[in-house]
All heavy atoms as TSV, in Angstrom:
chain	resi	resn	atom	element	x	y	z
A	1	MET	N	N	0.841	-1.171	0.000
A	1	MET	CA	C	0.000	0.000	0.000
A	1	MET	C	C	0.884	1.231	0.000
A	1	MET	O	O	1.896	1.288	0.681
A	1	MET	CB	C	-0.883	-0.024	1.241
A	1	MET	CG	C	-1.539	1.262	1.528
A	1	MET	SD	S	-3.173	0.970	2.124
A	1	MET	CE	C	-3.776	2.603	2.078
A	2	ARG	N	N	0.470	2.209	-0.758
A	2	ARG	CA	C	1.197	3.475	-0.803
A	2	ARG	C	C	0.259	4.615	-0.432
A	2	ARG	O	O	-0.891	4.623	-0.832
A	2	ARG	CB	C	1.775	3.719	-2.183
A	2	ARG	CG	C	2.868	2.734	-2.524
A	2	ARG	CD	C	3.532	3.091	-3.837
A	2	ARG	NE	N	4.627	2.201	-4.083
A	2	ARG	CZ	C	5.858	2.369	-3.623
A	2	ARG	NH1	N	6.146	3.416	-2.900
A	2	ARG	NH2	N	6.796	1.499	-3.886
A	3	LEU	N	N	0.772	5.545	0.319
A	3	LEU	CA	C	0.031	6.739	0.693
A	3	LEU	C	C	0.881	7.934	0.318
A	3	LEU	O	O	2.001	8.086	0.813
A	3	LEU	CB	C	-0.258	6.731	2.198
A	3	LEU	CG	C	-0.968	7.947	2.758
A	3	LEU	CD1	C	-2.354	8.101	2.137
A	3	LEU	CD2	C	-1.084	7.837	4.265
A	4	ASN	N	N	0.389	8.742	-0.609
A	4	ASN	CA	C	1.135	9.905	-1.111
A	4	ASN	C	C	2.531	9.522	-1.595
A	4	ASN	O	O	3.503	10.215	-1.349
A	4	ASN	CB	C	1.224	10.988	-0.032
A	4	ASN	CG	C	-0.133	11.518	0.362
A	4	ASN	OD1	O	-1.043	11.574	-0.454
A	4	ASN	ND2	N	-0.281	11.881	1.610
A	5	GLY	N	N	2.616	8.366	-2.266
A	5	GLY	CA	C	3.880	7.932	-2.843
A	5	GLY	C	C	4.812	7.199	-1.897
A	5	GLY	O	O	5.856	6.716	-2.296
A	6	THR	N	N	4.448	7.071	-0.621
A	6	THR	CA	C	5.289	6.392	0.368
A	6	THR	C	C	4.663	5.053	0.731
A	6	THR	O	O	3.484	4.992	1.067
A	6	THR	CB	C	5.417	7.244	1.649
A	6	THR	OG1	O	5.975	8.499	1.299
A	6	THR	CG2	C	6.307	6.569	2.676
A	7	GLN	N	N	5.470	3.987	0.670
A	7	GLN	CA	C	4.944	2.675	1.036
A	7	GLN	C	C	4.668	2.653	2.528
A	7	GLN	O	O	5.544	2.953	3.339
A	7	GLN	CB	C	5.940	1.571	0.669
A	7	GLN	CG	C	5.381	0.196	0.941
A	7	GLN	CD	C	6.256	-0.903	0.399
A	7	GLN	OE1	O	7.080	-0.690	-0.475
A	7	GLN	NE2	N	6.089	-2.096	0.913
A	8	THR	N	N	3.421	2.316	2.894
A	8	THR	CA	C	3.030	2.311	4.301
A	8	THR	C	C	2.821	0.907	4.842
A	8	THR	O	O	2.848	0.712	6.054
A	8	THR	CB	C	1.734	3.116	4.517
A	8	THR	OG1	O	0.707	2.553	3.713
A	8	THR	CG2	C	1.948	4.572	4.151
A	9	SER	N	N	2.599	-0.065	3.968
A	9	SER	CA	C	2.457	-1.441	4.418
A	9	SER	C	C	2.743	-2.382	3.260
A	9	SER	O	O	2.728	-1.993	2.103
A	9	SER	CB	C	1.052	-1.698	4.983
A	9	SER	OG	O	0.091	-1.556	3.962
A	10	LEU	N	N	3.014	-3.630	3.607
A	10	LEU	CA	C	3.312	-4.657	2.617
A	10	LEU	C	C	2.597	-5.925	3.041
A	10	LEU	O	O	2.654	-6.312	4.212
A	10	LEU	CB	C	4.816	-4.897	2.540
A	10	LEU	CG	C	5.294	-5.965	1.571
A	10	LEU	CD1	C	4.953	-5.571	0.140
A	10	LEU	CD2	C	6.784	-6.148	1.707
A	11	PHE	N	N	1.897	-6.563	2.121
A	11	PHE	CA	C	1.156	-7.779	2.416
A	11	PHE	C	C	1.586	-8.866	1.457
A	11	PHE	O	O	1.603	-8.662	0.242
A	11	PHE	CB	C	-0.347	-7.521	2.277
A	11	PHE	CG	C	-1.185	-8.760	2.409
A	11	PHE	CD1	C	-1.401	-9.325	3.652
A	11	PHE	CD2	C	-1.748	-9.360	1.305
A	11	PHE	CE1	C	-2.174	-10.466	3.791
A	11	PHE	CE2	C	-2.524	-10.499	1.420
A	11	PHE	CZ	C	-2.736	-11.049	2.671
A	12	THR	N	N	1.941	-10.027	1.992
A	12	THR	CA	C	2.251	-11.186	1.181
A	12	THR	C	C	1.115	-12.174	1.347
A	12	THR	O	O	0.857	-12.642	2.457
A	12	THR	CB	C	3.582	-11.833	1.613
A	12	THR	OG1	O	4.612	-10.860	1.484
A	12	THR	CG2	C	3.919	-13.034	0.751
A	13	ASN	N	N	0.433	-12.473	0.265
A	13	ASN	CA	C	-0.717	-13.360	0.314
A	13	ASN	C	C	-0.266	-14.802	0.433
A	13	ASN	O	O	0.255	-15.380	-0.511
A	13	ASN	CB	C	-1.574	-13.172	-0.942
A	13	ASN	CG	C	-2.821	-14.022	-0.926
A	13	ASN	OD1	O	-3.210	-14.543	0.107
A	13	ASN	ND2	N	-3.443	-14.167	-2.070
A	14	ALA	N	N	-0.490	-15.401	1.594
A	14	ALA	CA	C	-0.154	-16.812	1.797
A	14	ALA	C	C	-1.399	-17.687	1.681
A	14	ALA	O	O	-1.309	-18.906	1.757
A	14	ALA	CB	C	0.481	-16.992	3.169
A	15	ASP	N	N	-2.559	-17.076	1.501
A	15	ASP	CA	C	-3.829	-17.792	1.422
A	15	ASP	C	C	-4.300	-17.821	-0.028
A	15	ASP	O	O	-4.756	-16.819	-0.565
A	15	ASP	CB	C	-4.857	-17.088	2.304
A	15	ASP	CG	C	-6.200	-17.809	2.359
A	15	ASP	OD1	O	-6.392	-18.797	1.612
A	15	ASP	OD2	O	-7.055	-17.376	3.147
A	16	THR	N	N	-4.204	-18.969	-0.687
A	16	THR	CA	C	-4.561	-19.068	-2.100
A	16	THR	C	C	-6.060	-18.860	-2.328
A	16	THR	O	O	-6.485	-18.654	-3.455
A	16	THR	CB	C	-4.143	-20.425	-2.685
A	16	THR	OG1	O	-4.733	-21.474	-1.902
A	16	THR	CG2	C	-2.634	-20.581	-2.648
A	17	TRP	N	N	-6.865	-18.903	-1.291
A	17	TRP	CA	C	-8.299	-18.645	-1.420
A	17	TRP	C	C	-8.563	-17.175	-1.711
A	17	TRP	O	O	-9.595	-16.804	-2.236
A	17	TRP	CB	C	-9.003	-19.080	-0.140
A	17	TRP	CG	C	-10.489	-19.038	-0.230
A	17	TRP	CD1	C	-11.309	-18.148	0.390
A	17	TRP	CD2	C	-11.343	-19.898	-0.975
A	17	TRP	NE1	N	-12.621	-18.402	0.079
A	17	TRP	CE2	C	-12.666	-19.481	-0.764
A	17	TRP	CE3	C	-11.113	-20.989	-1.810
A	17	TRP	CZ2	C	-13.753	-20.114	-1.352
A	17	TRP	CZ3	C	-12.203	-21.606	-2.390
A	17	TRP	CH2	C	-13.502	-21.174	-2.156
A	18	ARG	N	N	-7.628	-16.288	-1.373
A	18	ARG	CA	C	-7.786	-14.841	-1.540
A	18	ARG	C	C	-7.235	-14.354	-2.872
A	18	ARG	O	O	-6.507	-13.375	-2.932
A	18	ARG	CB	C	-7.056	-14.096	-0.427
A	18	ARG	CG	C	-7.671	-14.241	0.907
A	18	ARG	CD	C	-6.875	-13.413	1.878
A	18	ARG	NE	N	-7.497	-13.391	3.175
A	18	ARG	CZ	C	-6.958	-12.846	4.235
A	18	ARG	NH1	N	-5.771	-12.271	4.152
A	18	ARG	NH2	N	-7.576	-12.866	5.382
A	19	GLY	N	N	-7.530	-14.987	-3.933
A	19	GLY	CA	C	-7.040	-14.539	-5.239
A	19	GLY	C	C	-5.727	-15.191	-5.608
A	19	GLY	O	O	-5.064	-15.805	-4.790
A	20	LYS	N	N	-5.369	-15.044	-6.832
A	20	LYS	CA	C	-4.138	-15.647	-7.339
A	20	LYS	C	C	-2.957	-14.737	-7.032
A	20	LYS	O	O	-3.105	-13.522	-6.958
A	20	LYS	CB	C	-4.262	-15.846	-8.847
A	20	LYS	CG	C	-5.396	-16.756	-9.246
A	20	LYS	CD	C	-5.554	-16.791	-10.738
A	20	LYS	CE	C	-6.787	-17.569	-11.111
A	20	LYS	NZ	N	-7.098	-17.474	-12.528
A	21	PRO	N	N	-1.755	-15.311	-6.905
A	21	PRO	CA	C	-0.582	-14.458	-6.705
A	21	PRO	C	C	-0.325	-13.600	-7.949
A	21	PRO	O	O	-0.703	-13.968	-9.062
A	21	PRO	CB	C	0.556	-15.447	-6.465
A	21	PRO	CG	C	0.078	-16.750	-6.982
A	21	PRO	CD	C	-1.426	-16.724	-6.925
A	22	ALA	N	N	0.295	-12.479	-7.776
A	22	ALA	CA	C	0.559	-11.560	-8.887
A	22	ALA	C	C	1.373	-12.217	-9.992
A	22	ALA	O	O	1.248	-11.855	-11.154
A	22	ALA	CB	C	1.274	-10.317	-8.372
A	23	THR	N	N	2.195	-13.204	-9.643
A	23	THR	CA	C	2.988	-13.891	-10.665
A	23	THR	C	C	2.098	-14.723	-11.584
A	23	THR	O	O	2.423	-14.925	-12.742
A	23	THR	CB	C	4.040	-14.802	-10.015
A	23	THR	OG1	O	3.383	-15.684	-9.087
A	23	THR	CG2	C	5.100	-13.999	-9.296
A	24	ALA	N	N	0.958	-15.196	-11.085
A	24	ALA	CA	C	0.041	-15.998	-11.897
A	24	ALA	C	C	-0.975	-15.128	-12.633
A	24	ALA	O	O	-1.370	-15.439	-13.753
A	24	ALA	CB	C	-0.692	-17.007	-11.020
A	25	ASP	N	N	-1.422	-14.058	-11.999
A	25	ASP	CA	C	-2.430	-13.183	-12.602
A	25	ASP	C	C	-2.279	-11.776	-12.030
A	25	ASP	O	O	-2.812	-11.475	-10.959
A	25	ASP	CB	C	-3.831	-13.720	-12.330
A	25	ASP	CG	C	-4.925	-12.878	-12.968
A	25	ASP	OD1	O	-4.600	-11.894	-13.665
A	25	ASP	OD2	O	-6.101	-13.206	-12.776
A	26	PRO	N	N	-1.562	-10.890	-12.707
A	26	PRO	CA	C	-1.323	-9.540	-12.183
A	26	PRO	C	C	-2.601	-8.740	-11.939
A	26	PRO	O	O	-2.614	-7.810	-11.155
A	26	PRO	CB	C	-0.466	-8.872	-13.262
A	26	PRO	CG	C	0.117	-9.982	-14.048
A	26	PRO	CD	C	-0.872	-11.115	-13.964
A	27	ALA	N	N	-3.706	-9.112	-12.592
A	27	ALA	CA	C	-4.964	-8.383	-12.406
A	27	ALA	C	C	-5.739	-8.874	-11.186
A	27	ALA	O	O	-6.736	-8.290	-10.804
A	27	ALA	CB	C	-5.824	-8.518	-13.655
A	28	SER	N	N	-5.298	-9.969	-10.583
A	28	SER	CA	C	-5.967	-10.521	-9.414
A	28	SER	C	C	-5.313	-9.964	-8.148
A	28	SER	O	O	-4.201	-9.458	-8.180
A	28	SER	CB	C	-5.852	-12.046	-9.419
A	28	SER	OG	O	-6.462	-12.592	-8.277
A	29	GLY	N	N	-6.001	-10.061	-7.047
A	29	GLY	CA	C	-5.398	-9.631	-5.802
A	29	GLY	C	C	-6.414	-9.482	-4.685
A	29	GLY	O	O	-7.594	-9.725	-4.867
A	30	PHE	N	N	-5.933	-9.075	-3.535
A	30	PHE	CA	C	-6.750	-8.917	-2.347
A	30	PHE	C	C	-6.650	-7.476	-1.879
A	30	PHE	O	O	-5.561	-6.923	-1.797
A	30	PHE	CB	C	-6.249	-9.864	-1.253
A	30	PHE	CG	C	-6.969	-9.728	0.051
A	30	PHE	CD1	C	-8.243	-10.232	0.209
A	30	PHE	CD2	C	-6.376	-9.101	1.119
A	30	PHE	CE1	C	-8.914	-10.111	1.405
A	30	PHE	CE2	C	-7.039	-8.971	2.324
A	30	PHE	CZ	C	-8.306	-9.482	2.466
A	31	ILE	N	N	-7.773	-6.871	-1.605
A	31	ILE	CA	C	-7.781	-5.508	-1.085
A	31	ILE	C	C	-8.205	-5.582	0.370
A	31	ILE	O	O	-9.317	-6.015	0.683
A	31	ILE	CB	C	-8.758	-4.612	-1.874
A	31	ILE	CG1	C	-8.322	-4.556	-3.330
A	31	ILE	CG2	C	-8.806	-3.224	-1.258
A	31	ILE	CD1	C	-9.317	-3.886	-4.228
A	32	GLY	N	N	-7.326	-5.203	1.266
A	32	GLY	CA	C	-7.640	-5.250	2.689
A	32	GLY	C	C	-7.779	-3.850	3.251
A	32	GLY	O	O	-6.950	-2.988	3.009
A	33	LEU	N	N	-8.860	-3.628	3.978
A	33	LEU	CA	C	-9.083	-2.348	4.636
A	33	LEU	C	C	-9.160	-2.587	6.138
A	33	LEU	O	O	-9.685	-3.604	6.582
A	33	LEU	CB	C	-10.394	-1.705	4.159
A	33	LEU	CG	C	-10.479	-1.399	2.667
A	33	LEU	CD1	C	-11.868	-0.909	2.314
A	33	LEU	CD2	C	-9.443	-0.371	2.275
A	34	GLN	N	N	-8.648	-1.673	6.909
A	34	GLN	CA	C	-8.672	-1.814	8.356
A	34	GLN	C	C	-10.117	-1.858	8.840
A	34	GLN	O	O	-10.924	-1.006	8.501
A	34	GLN	CB	C	-7.945	-0.647	9.008
A	34	GLN	CG	C	-7.904	-0.745	10.510
A	34	GLN	CD	C	-7.144	0.417	11.135
A	34	GLN	OE1	O	-6.585	1.243	10.428
A	34	GLN	NE2	N	-7.114	0.456	12.444
A	35	ALA	N	N	-10.433	-2.858	9.639
A	35	ALA	CA	C	-11.809	-2.984	10.112
A	35	ALA	C	C	-11.887	-3.635	11.488
A	35	ALA	O	O	-12.877	-4.221	11.833
A	35	ALA	CB	C	-12.623	-3.788	9.113
A	36	HIS	N	N	-10.822	-3.563	12.273
A	36	HIS	CA	C	-10.804	-4.284	13.545
A	36	HIS	C	C	-10.729	-3.360	14.761
A	36	HIS	O	O	-10.550	-3.835	15.874
A	36	HIS	CB	C	-9.644	-5.273	13.577
A	36	HIS	CG	C	-8.310	-4.620	13.430
A	36	HIS	ND1	N	-7.643	-4.021	14.470
A	36	HIS	CD2	C	-7.528	-4.452	12.347
A	36	HIS	CE1	C	-6.507	-3.516	14.038
A	36	HIS	NE2	N	-6.411	-3.765	12.744
A	37	THR	N	N	-10.887	-2.078	14.582
A	37	THR	CA	C	-10.714	-1.162	15.719
A	37	THR	C	C	-11.987	-0.403	16.068
A	37	THR	O	O	-11.932	0.697	16.590
A	37	THR	CB	C	-9.598	-0.149	15.421
A	37	THR	OG1	O	-9.941	0.566	14.226
A	37	THR	CG2	C	-8.258	-0.820	15.246
A	38	GLY	N	N	-13.128	-0.980	15.777
A	38	GLY	CA	C	-14.372	-0.284	16.060
A	38	GLY	C	C	-14.900	0.407	14.819
A	38	GLY	O	O	-14.752	-0.072	13.708
A	39	LYS	N	N	-15.497	1.563	14.990
A	39	LYS	CA	C	-16.082	2.289	13.869
A	39	LYS	C	C	-14.991	2.822	12.941
A	39	LYS	O	O	-14.072	3.499	13.383
A	39	LYS	CB	C	-16.934	3.449	14.383
A	39	LYS	CG	C	-17.701	4.148	13.305
A	39	LYS	CD	C	-18.616	5.211	13.876
A	39	LYS	CE	C	-19.394	5.894	12.779
A	39	LYS	NZ	N	-20.285	6.926	13.302
A	40	VAL	N	N	-15.119	2.503	11.672
A	40	VAL	CA	C	-14.149	2.911	10.660
A	40	VAL	C	C	-14.928	3.427	9.454
A	40	VAL	O	O	-15.961	2.880	9.094
A	40	VAL	CB	C	-13.254	1.727	10.231
A	40	VAL	CG1	C	-12.277	2.136	9.158
A	40	VAL	CG2	C	-12.510	1.163	11.421
A	41	ALA	N	N	-14.435	4.487	8.822
A	41	ALA	CA	C	-15.080	5.028	7.630
A	41	ALA	C	C	-14.021	5.304	6.564
A	41	ALA	O	O	-12.888	5.656	6.880
A	41	ALA	CB	C	-15.821	6.320	7.965
A	42	PHE	N	N	-14.397	5.120	5.318
A	42	PHE	CA	C	-13.497	5.361	4.204
A	42	PHE	C	C	-14.224	6.210	3.166
A	42	PHE	O	O	-15.428	6.113	3.005
A	42	PHE	CB	C	-13.078	4.043	3.543
A	42	PHE	CG	C	-12.369	3.104	4.468
A	42	PHE	CD1	C	-13.074	2.133	5.151
A	42	PHE	CD2	C	-11.008	3.197	4.657
A	42	PHE	CE1	C	-12.427	1.260	6.004
A	42	PHE	CE2	C	-10.351	2.333	5.505
A	42	PHE	CZ	C	-11.062	1.357	6.188
A	43	ARG	N	N	-13.479	7.013	2.438
A	43	ARG	CA	C	-14.040	7.740	1.309
A	43	ARG	C	C	-12.909	8.050	0.329
A	43	ARG	O	O	-11.734	8.048	0.681
A	43	ARG	CB	C	-14.750	9.010	1.735
A	43	ARG	CG	C	-13.834	10.097	2.218
A	43	ARG	CD	C	-14.624	11.353	2.497
A	43	ARG	NE	N	-13.726	12.343	3.078
A	43	ARG	CZ	C	-14.124	13.475	3.561
A	43	ARG	NH1	N	-15.390	13.774	3.548
A	43	ARG	NH2	N	-13.274	14.325	4.056
A	44	ASN	N	N	-13.285	8.294	-0.888
A	44	ASN	CA	C	-12.330	8.627	-1.954
A	44	ASN	C	C	-11.244	7.551	-2.105
A	44	ASN	O	O	-10.076	7.876	-2.255
A	44	ASN	CB	C	-11.702	10.003	-1.726
A	44	ASN	CG	C	-12.723	11.099	-1.779
A	44	ASN	OD1	O	-13.718	10.992	-2.484
A	44	ASN	ND2	N	-12.481	12.164	-1.041
A	45	ILE	N	N	-11.640	6.299	-2.053
A	45	ILE	CA	C	-10.680	5.204	-2.254
A	45	ILE	C	C	-10.495	5.026	-3.755
A	45	ILE	O	O	-11.462	4.868	-4.496
A	45	ILE	CB	C	-11.180	3.909	-1.612
A	45	ILE	CG1	C	-11.265	4.085	-0.094
A	45	ILE	CG2	C	-10.270	2.738	-1.970
A	45	ILE	CD1	C	-11.878	2.923	0.619
A	46	ARG	N	N	-9.251	5.059	-4.196
A	46	ARG	CA	C	-8.940	4.865	-5.615
A	46	ARG	C	C	-7.939	3.739	-5.747
A	46	ARG	O	O	-7.006	3.637	-4.957
A	46	ARG	CB	C	-8.355	6.145	-6.202
A	46	ARG	CG	C	-9.386	7.269	-6.272
A	46	ARG	CD	C	-8.777	8.535	-6.787
A	46	ARG	NE	N	-8.008	9.127	-5.684
A	46	ARG	CZ	C	-7.021	9.990	-5.822
A	46	ARG	NH1	N	-6.657	10.359	-7.029
A	46	ARG	NH2	N	-6.402	10.477	-4.786
A	47	ILE	N	N	-8.124	2.923	-6.740
A	47	ILE	CA	C	-7.207	1.819	-7.022
A	47	ILE	C	C	-6.538	2.126	-8.350
A	47	ILE	O	O	-7.202	2.330	-9.360
A	47	ILE	CB	C	-7.954	0.472	-7.088
A	47	ILE	CG1	C	-8.625	0.205	-5.734
A	47	ILE	CG2	C	-6.998	-0.641	-7.473
A	47	ILE	CD1	C	-9.530	-0.963	-5.732
A	48	LYS	N	N	-5.231	2.183	-8.327
A	48	LYS	CA	C	-4.466	2.550	-9.499
A	48	LYS	C	C	-3.650	1.364	-9.972
A	48	LYS	O	O	-2.906	0.748	-9.196
A	48	LYS	CB	C	-3.535	3.722	-9.144
A	48	LYS	CG	C	-2.676	4.200	-10.269
A	48	LYS	CD	C	-1.839	5.360	-9.792
A	48	LYS	CE	C	-0.843	5.810	-10.832
A	48	LYS	NZ	N	-0.004	6.896	-10.334
A	49	GLU	N	N	-3.783	1.011	-11.245
A	49	GLU	CA	C	-3.004	-0.065	-11.810
A	49	GLU	C	C	-1.596	0.460	-12.089
A	49	GLU	O	O	-1.424	1.504	-12.705
A	49	GLU	CB	C	-3.641	-0.570	-13.101
A	49	GLU	CG	C	-2.931	-1.742	-13.679
A	49	GLU	CD	C	-3.625	-2.284	-14.906
A	49	GLU	OE1	O	-4.787	-1.941	-15.163
A	49	GLU	OE2	O	-2.982	-3.066	-15.615
A	50	LEU	N	N	-0.615	-0.262	-11.607
A	50	LEU	CA	C	0.786	0.159	-11.810
A	50	LEU	C	C	1.367	-0.453	-13.048
A	50	LEU	O	O	1.029	-1.453	-13.508
A	50	LEU	CB	C	1.642	-0.221	-10.596
A	50	LEU	CG	C	1.200	0.419	-9.301
A	50	LEU	CD1	C	2.052	-0.091	-8.143
A	50	LEU	CD2	C	1.332	1.924	-9.382
């Protein structure tokens, strides 16, 4: 994940149920949003293909 051009987190998918690895299908993947700390809200989420 990048925020304003700075990498803020890195996720390695070890669960094959959550989409294919990028090496098998670059268009596949898992999008994780924080949802474990109580009330959470998101807006203006954009996904950019690199």
